Structures are given as C-alpha cells and as structure tokens.
N, C-alpha and C positions, 0 to 999 in steps of 0.2 A: 479199715484194711481192705485192700483190693482182693478180688476173687482170684485164686490161683487157678491156672488152666490145667494143671496136672496135680496128681496126688502129692501129699507132703513127702512121701518116701521117694517118689520119682524126682521131685524138685531137689531133695538132698542128694540123691544119687547123681543127677546131672551136674549140680554144682561141684560135687566132688570130682567127677570126671573132667569137668572144665579146668579145675585147679591142677589136677594131675597132668593134663595135656599141656598147660602153660609151663609147669615146672619142667616137664620133659623137653619142651621146645627150648627152654632156656639152656638146659644142659647140652642139647645137641647143636645149639646155634653156632658155636665155633667150628665144629666138625663139618657142618653143612654150609659154611659161608661161601665156599667156592661154587657149590652147586647152585645156591641161591643167586649168586652173582651172574652165573651163566644163564639162568632161567629168567632173570628179571628184565622186563622191557624198560627201555629208557624212559624216565619220567619227562613230562613236558618241561621245556625251558621257557619261563615266563619273563616278559619284559614290561615294566611299568609304562603305561601309556598316558596316565594322567589321573586327575580327580574328577569323578562323575557326580558326586554329591558334595558340595562345598557349603559349609555352614555360613560363609560370608554372603551367600546369595539366597538363603532360605527365609521364607516368611515364618514357618513354624520352627522355632529355634530357641527353646527355653533354656538350654545349657551350653550352647556354643560347642557341641560335640555330638557326633552320631556314630553308631557302630552297627555291626551284625547285619550285613547285606543278605538279601534273599531275592533271587531273580527268577521270573517265570515268563515264558513266551505265551502270553494269555490267549493270543489269537489262534493257538493250536486247540483251544478248548471252548472259547466263546466268541460271539460276534458283537460288534458295537463297542469294542474296547477303545479307550483313549489313545492307545498306541499298541504296537506289537508286543512290547516288553514292559512289564511292571517290575520296578525295583523297590523292595521294601527295606526299611531301616528304622532306627529309633535312637533317641538320646540314651546315654548310659545312666546318667544320674536322674534323681527325682526332678520333675514328675515323670520323666520319660514320655511315653505316648507313641503309638505306632504310626509311621508315616510311609508314604509311597510317592514315587515319581515314575513317569512314563516316557517312552521313546519308541520311535519306529525302527531304530537300528540298535543293535546290541551294544555298540560302543558309545551311544548317545549322540547328541546331548540329551539329557533327561530334564523333563519339565516337572516341577513340584506340583502335586495335586492340590487343589485349592481348599478342600474341606478336611483339614487335619486338626487333631489326630484322628485316625480311624478308630482306635480304641484308646481310652484314657485310663489314668490311674484311679478315677472315680466313676464307676458305672453303677447307677442307682439300682438297688435290689440285687446287685451281684457282688460288688466289693468297693472298698475305699482303702487303697494301699499307697505306700510311699511312691512307688514307681512301677511302670510297665515297660518292658524292653525285650530285646532279642527276638524279633519276628522271624519265623520260618514258615513260608507259605508253600503249600503243595497242592497239586490237583489230585483229588480222590476219585479215581475212575469209577469205583463201585457206587459212589453216591452221586456222581455228576456235579460235584461242588468243589470249591476251594476250601481247604482247611488251613488255619493259621495256628501255630504253636508259639507261645511267648511266656515270659515269666513275670510274676508279681505276687507276693514278694519273692526273694531269692530262693525260698524253700518250696516254691510251688510253680510247676509248669502247667499252663492252661491251654485250652483250645477254643477256637471259634470257627464258624463256617460262613461262606458267602457264595452267592450265585455269580457275582460280577467282579469279585476281588476288591471292591471299594466299600460296599455296605455290608457290615459284619453283624452276625447274629450270635449272641452269647447264651448258651444253654444254661439252665439252672445248675445242672451238674457239669461244670466246665473244667474240672481238674483232670489233667492227664496223669500226673505223677507227683508225689511229694516226698520229702525226706522220711516221713513216717512210713511210707510204703517200702522204702529200703530197709528201715529198721524192722518192720514186720516180716519182711522176706528173709530175715536172718543175716543181713549184711551189717557192716559196722554201725554201731549205735552212735558213733562220733560224727556221722555224716550230718551236716547242717545246712547244705545248699543242694538243690536239684534244679538247675536252670541252664540257660544257653543251650537249649535242645534243638536238634534237627531230626526230622522224621523222613524215612525213605520207604518206598514201596518195594521192599526186599524181604523175602521169607528166608530166615535162617533155618536150614534143614533140621538142626537139633531141636528147635522149639516149635516150628510149624505155624507160627503166627505171620500174618501177611505183612505187618509193618514193623520196622526196626527203628528205634530211637537211640541216638548217641547224645550224651549230655555231660555237663560238668557237675561233679559233686565235690563238695568241700568236706574232706575226711580228716577231722582233727587239725585243721589249719593247712592241709595240703590239698590243692585242687588237682583232680585227676579226671579221666574220662570214664564214664560208666555206660551201661547198656540196659535197655528195657525193650520189651516187645509187646505187640497188641494184635488181636485178631479183628478189631473194629476201628482202630485209629483214634479211639477216644479214651479207653481205659488201659493203661500200660502196666505191665508187670516187670519189676526189676529182675534182671538176669545176672548181672555182674556189677559189683560195686567198685571194681578196679580193673576195668578192661585195659586201660593204658595208664601206666605210671609215668610221672615226670622225671624220675631219677635217671633212667638210662640215657636220656637226652641232656643230662646235666642241668635240669631245670628244677625249680622249687614248686612251680605251679604251671598247669596247662589248662586250656579252655578252648571254646569255639570250635567244637568237633564237626567234621564233615566226612561222611562215608563216600568212598570213591572206588570204583571198579576200573581196572585197566589191564588189558592183555590177559584176562582170565584170573587176575589176582584181586584181592580185596584189601583195602587200606582204610585207615582212619587218619585224616589230617587234623591238625590242631595247632594252636600257637603257644609259644612260651613267652619269655620276657621280651624277645624282639623278633625271632625268626618263626617261620611256619615249618613244622615237622610232620613226619608221617611214619606210621607203623603198619606193618602187614598183620592183619587179624585172621585171615583165612575165611573160607566160605561159611564156617560155623562159628566165627568170632571166638575161636578157642586158641588163637596164637597171639603172641606179643613180640613180634620181630621188628625191633626199631630200625628204621632205615636212615635216620639222620635228618638233615635239613632238606626240606622240600622247596622252600623259597627264602632267599636271603635278601632283605630289602636294602636299598642304598642308604647311605648316611645323610645325603643331602636331599634337596627338593622336598616334595610333599611327604615322602615316606619317613624321613627323619629316623631311619634305622628301626622302624617299628611296622610290622605287618601282622594282622590278626584276623580271626574269624573268616577263613577262606570259604568262598562259595564258587564251585566250578561248574561250568556249562560247556558242552560241546556243541558248537554252532558254526555254520559256514566253514566247515572243514578244518577247524582248529579249536583248541581249548581256550576258554576265556575264564578269568578269575576276577571276582569282585571281593574286596577285602577292606578292612579299615586300616587307615594309614595315619601316621603321626603319633606324637606323644600321648600317653593315656590321659583321658579327660579333655583332650583337644583334638580329637580325631575327625577325619573326613572319610568318605568312601572312595577308595581307589579302584582302578581298573587296569588289568594286565592281560596280555594275550601272547601268543607264540611268535608274533611278528617283531623282529628286532628293528626298533626305530632307526638304528644306525645303518641298517641294511636296506630297509624299505620304509621310507617316510612319506606319508600322505598329508598334505596341508589342504584342508577343506575350507570352504568359505566361512565355516564356524570355528576354525582352529585359531589358536593363539598366535600363530605365525602368519595370519592373513590380515592384510590391511587394504583399505580402499580410500578413494577420495571421499570427502565429507558429504557429498551429495551426488545424485545422478544414478543411484542404484536402487532397485526394489528386489525383494525376495519373491520366489515363486516355487511351486511344485506342480505346475500345470502340465509340463512335458516330462515324461519319464526318462530315466537313464542317468539321473544325477547321483552324485556321491553324498552320503550323509542324509540330512533331513530336508535340505532344499538347495536352491542355487540362486545366484543373482543375475539380473539382466539390466542393461542400461536403458533408462526410460526414453531417451532421445534416439530414435532409430536413425536420425540423420547424422549421428556421430558427434555428439556434443563435446565441446572442448573441455580439457582438464577432468576427464572421467577415466579413472585408472584403478587397477587392482594389483596387489603385490603378494607373492607367496615367498616367505622367508623362513626356511628351516634353520635348525641348529645342527651344524655338522660337528661330529665328535673329533674328527681329524681331517687333514687334507686327503681327499680321495676322489676317485672318478665315479660319476653316477650317470645312468641313463635317466633322462628327464621326460616325463609324459604329462600331457594335459588332458582334461576331461571336460566335456560340455554336453548340453542337450541340443540336438539338431532340429532345425525347422527351416522352412523356406524364407522366413523373415529374419534369419540370422545373417551376419556378414560372411561373405565368401572369401575374404582375404584379410583376416584380422591379424594384427601384428603382436606377437609375443617378443619380449626381450629377455634373454638369458644372461645374467651377470655371473661370471665365473672368475673369481679373484680379480675383479675389476674390469675384465675384458667383456665387452658386450657383443652378443650375437643376436641379430634379428631373425625371427622365424615366422613365416606367414602360414596360416591354416584356414581351411574352409569350414565354418561352423554350420553350414546348411546340411552337412553330411557327417557320418561317422559318430553320431551322438551315442552316449551311454557306453563308451569304451575308451581305453587309454591310448592316446595317440602320441607317438614319439616326436619329441622336439629335437632330440639330439643327445650326444654324449659329451659331458663336460667335467672338468676337474675343478672342484670347489675347495676353498680354504676352510680351515677349522673355525668354529665359533658361529656367531650370529651377527650378520652385518648386511648392509645394502650392497656390498661388493659381491655377495653370493646370494642371489635370489632370482625369481622370475617375475616379470611384470606384464601387464596386458593394457594396451592403450585403446580405449573404446572409440577415440576420435580418428583412428587410423583407417576406418572403413565404415560405410553406412550399414544399417541393420541393427537389430537388437543384440548387442554383444553379450555373451554369456561368460560369467566368472564363477566357476564351480570348484575344481580341485586340480592340484598339480602333485605329481608323484616323483620321488627321487629314489631310484633303485641302484644299489651299489653294483658297479660293473666288475 
C-alpha cells in the first residue's frame, strides 16, 4: 500500500468534498449552461495532415499496429539529440515494447530509431510480462532527467528515467501506481486495470502535490478516467477513481486521457469508440462538465472513423495533435494541426504530392532556409536535360489559390529558372531568380484550379531551362 500524504481523516474528508462538488456541479450544469458557453474559449479546430508513424515502414513492428503517441522537443533540454523532436509510441498487443522516432520538424518526417525496443516486456531482474505499452515521456525539471510512464501488465503503471531519452534506467522500485493502490485508498474494489497513464507537472491546489496523473481504470468492465497525484513523480496516490465517466458522452468505455489547459480552463481529453471527447475538470479537478466531441475523425483515408489517445503540443504559433488513427489493432500514428489543408496546402520535396525525374537530383541541408527536413538540387549545374520536379496537390473543389515557391538561395543557383503552373489544363510560365530571396515564400501568381488530383492542376520546375544548381524545395497553395 502506498503511503498517504495526508491523514486518513483528511483523505476521507477531501474525497467527500470532491464527491459533493461533483454532485452539485451536475445539478447546476443546466442552469449555468449559458454562462459556461459565454465564458468558454473556442477549442482548436484540427485538420488531419497525414500519418507520421506507419507500420508499413517500420523495422520494429511485432504486431502491425502502434498506439499512444508522446512527443517532446528534446533540444529544449539536452544537446546532441538525434533530432529536435522525439516521438514515442508502442504496439498495443503482446509483446509491445517502447519505440521512438525523431525529426527536426514537428510535422516530420520521422525517422525510426535503430535500437528498438527501448524497454521490452522482458527486463531481467525487473519483470517478465506479456506486454509493455502506452509510453508517456516528460522532462522532470527537478531531476534534470526524462521520466517515462508506461504499463505492463494492465494493472500496473511503471516509470523509468533517462539522461538522453534513448537509454533508459529502470529502478528496482519502478511501480508508479497499481489497482491495489486504488483498492487500498478506498475506491472501488472492482477496479482491475490502471494503465494508459499520462503525467503532468501541475499542482492541484486541493492536494498540493507537484505531479498530476490521469489514467484509465477498468471499473467492473467499464473503463473510465481516474486521477492520482505525486510529490516526487515516482510514487502516486489515487485521488479519484471516477474523475470522468463515459456515460454522459454516450460511451461504454473511454481511455487515453490527456490534461489540457486553455484560456484559464482545465480539461481532460480522452477517446471513446471513435471520437475524441473533452470534459472540464476545473483547477482542483473537482468538476465533471462534459463538453462533447473535441475531434471527429473522417470516415475515409488513414483515420477510418477512429481517433484515439490525443497528445497536444503548442508549437510554432499553433496547436498540434498526435493521435492513433485507424481501426483498433491496426492503428498508426496520425498528425493534425490547425492549418486547413484545403485553405493552405504545402507540398514539400518529401510530400506524397511531389514527383521528380528518376535521376539528376541530390538532397542537401547545407544552405539554410528550406522547408521540412531538406531540399533537392540538380547535380548538373550546366542544366542537364530531362531533369524536372512536380508539385501536385489534391484540391477539394474548384477554387482560386495564390501559389508560392520556396528555395534556398546562393550565387551558384540559376537566376532565371522556369516554373510552369498548370491550372485546369492552362499553362503559365513563370521565371524566378534563385540566387536571391531564399528561405521565404515567393509568389508565382494567382490561379484557379480544378477539383481532384491531376497533371492538369500542378506546378513543375524545369532544371534545363537555365544554368546553375536548380533548387526543388516546396510549393504552397493558399486559398484566395
């Protein structure tokens, strides 16, 4: 049994107060609905941008499915990292195993780390369990280390620590919370799972502990969101066995909780059978004001009407969301942000809508100002024949867009390179000087494109049209 941070009387009193506050909140919910609506800041509108971790391309892929993303900008804390961002994930089914990929940009592309799994289901002298999954990695400022929380088995959430986010140390006492801790704290004895936990450096005023954990518990066959806190980030005390119930959202089970603050309000996000939902819990986590659907996935494409385990990051002046997409047990890790791809579409040289001639190009990062992880340059500075690049987006409907191109500038670039803009089959030639204006979006013009994906609506670049090392980086389409 874990050590309680307060006397038994105080624990009982606080639990009673919390229950009374929740009941009062439910009674007043209808009367206060107008006030709540007026005070509520608009939630972000997310647009699915694609899949960033795809099992089809993974080397470590024991089960053909991955879940539970956790992202950190590690260069905020350490030097010598493989990339600016580390994205952690894991298979859901046995044997599981913690994995990570890295990227210099938050949107990717992400490169799978070569030495996986980071933590396996069989760690000598520590455990031998059926599976290890649901990694949540946080930077612990007070220790100057990374901590990872994960489960294995489903009734045990564990922790490990690392200096670099890649090599993990597992203490002999590595258990953060178990089902027995909830039983011993006076919560439902029918709780049989305590897993899929995330930890945040937030002190709930009622409890006074530095770290807050939201996790999934299975209470007699119904999965709900629970609460635990800790003053050291290692040993957690259960505080609420039913912080968020699935019933008000019309769900049988919920999981994959994430604590989110916005505009002075406090929420817990989680997924149901297909959507991501959110509930206002208040600064003291003593409310349960269900807000409804936070994100509704599309029925087609990678999402397949399923979004789960949201992980939100605010970076580059907008919210980003990493989440698992696709049918259960065949999921990948998806990425969404606040940029509507139908309004602002960027086709980079690593995007699916980018094509090139079969030869004549090399990748480089030697000159700054490129979009994404690199750019391409043509090898033959004399302007070799049949060396071309093409940017072809998918337009949701016929509409007018401003078209911009981006390159890295240098004196060895062409000063009069030819772009061709195809708009509903009509071709416009536009010439630009790549020796100047590098690292910024340069307008090619305004054009009306037809719906769909076709060669009749695209931008091309002809390296043979001028001498110098032609740069093929990115083209942007902004709805006019």
